[in-house]
C-alpha positions in Angstrom: 3.7 -33.5 -19.3 1.9 -35.1 -22.2 3.2 -33.8 -25.6 -0.3 -33.3 -27.0 -1.2 -31.1 -24.0 2.0 -29.1 -24.4 1.2 -28.5 -28.1 -2.3 -27.3 -27.2 -0.9 -25.1 -24.5 1.7 -23.6 -26.9 -1.0 -22.7 -29.4 -2.8 -20.5 -26.9 -2.4 -16.8 -27.5 -1.7 -16.0 -23.8 1.1 -18.6 -23.7 2.6 -17.2 -26.9 2.6 -13.7 -25.5 3.7 -14.4 -21.9 5.5 -17.7 -22.2 4.7 -21.2 -21.1 6.4 -20.8 -17.7 4.5 -17.7 -16.7 1.2 -19.3 -17.6 2.1 -22.5 -15.7 3.2 -20.6 -12.7 -0.1 -18.7 -12.6 -2.0 -22.0 -13.1 -0.1 -23.7 -10.3 -0.6 -20.8 -7.9 -4.3 -20.8 -8.6 -4.5 -24.5 -8.1 -2.7 -24.3 -4.8 -5.0 -21.4 -3.7 -8.1 -23.4 -4.6 -6.8 -26.5 -3.0 -6.0 -24.7 0.3 -9.5 -23.1 0.2 -11.1 -26.5 -0.2 -9.1 -28.0 2.7 -10.1 -25.0 4.9 -13.8 -25.3 3.9 -13.7 -29.0 4.6 -12.1 -28.5 8.0 -14.9 -26.0 8.9 -17.5 -28.5 7.7 -16.0 -31.3 9.8 -15.7 -29.0 12.9 -19.0 -27.2 12.7 -21.2 -29.2 10.4 -22.2 -32.0 12.7 -22.9 -29.9 15.8 -26.2 -28.4 16.4 -26.5 -25.0 18.1 -23.8 -23.8 20.5 -23.2 -27.1 22.2 -23.7 -28.0 25.9 -21.3 -25.3 27.2 -23.6 -22.6 26.0 -26.9 -24.4 26.4 -29.8 -22.0 27.0 -28.0 -18.9 25.6 -29.2 -19.2 22.0 -32.1 -16.8 22.6 -30.1 -14.2 24.5 -28.5 -12.5 21.4 -30.2 -9.7 19.7 -29.6 -8.0 16.3 -29.6 -4.2 16.3 -32.5 -2.6 14.4 -31.7 -0.4 11.5 
C-alpha cells in the first residue's frame, strides 16, 4: 500500500481508536459485499433485462393475474 495513503489512514480518529487492521478488515468486507451485490445485479440485468414480458412459454397469460384490492 502506498505510504502516503497509509499515513493518511493512520491520522484518522477511527483508525487510531480501533487499529488499522480492524478498519481495513471492515473496508475489505464492505468492498466484497458491494462487489457481490454488483455481480448479482448485473446477472439479473443480463438474464431479465433483454426479455420482454413472460416469454413465449407463458404467452397470453400476462392479463390473467390480478392484484387483491385493499
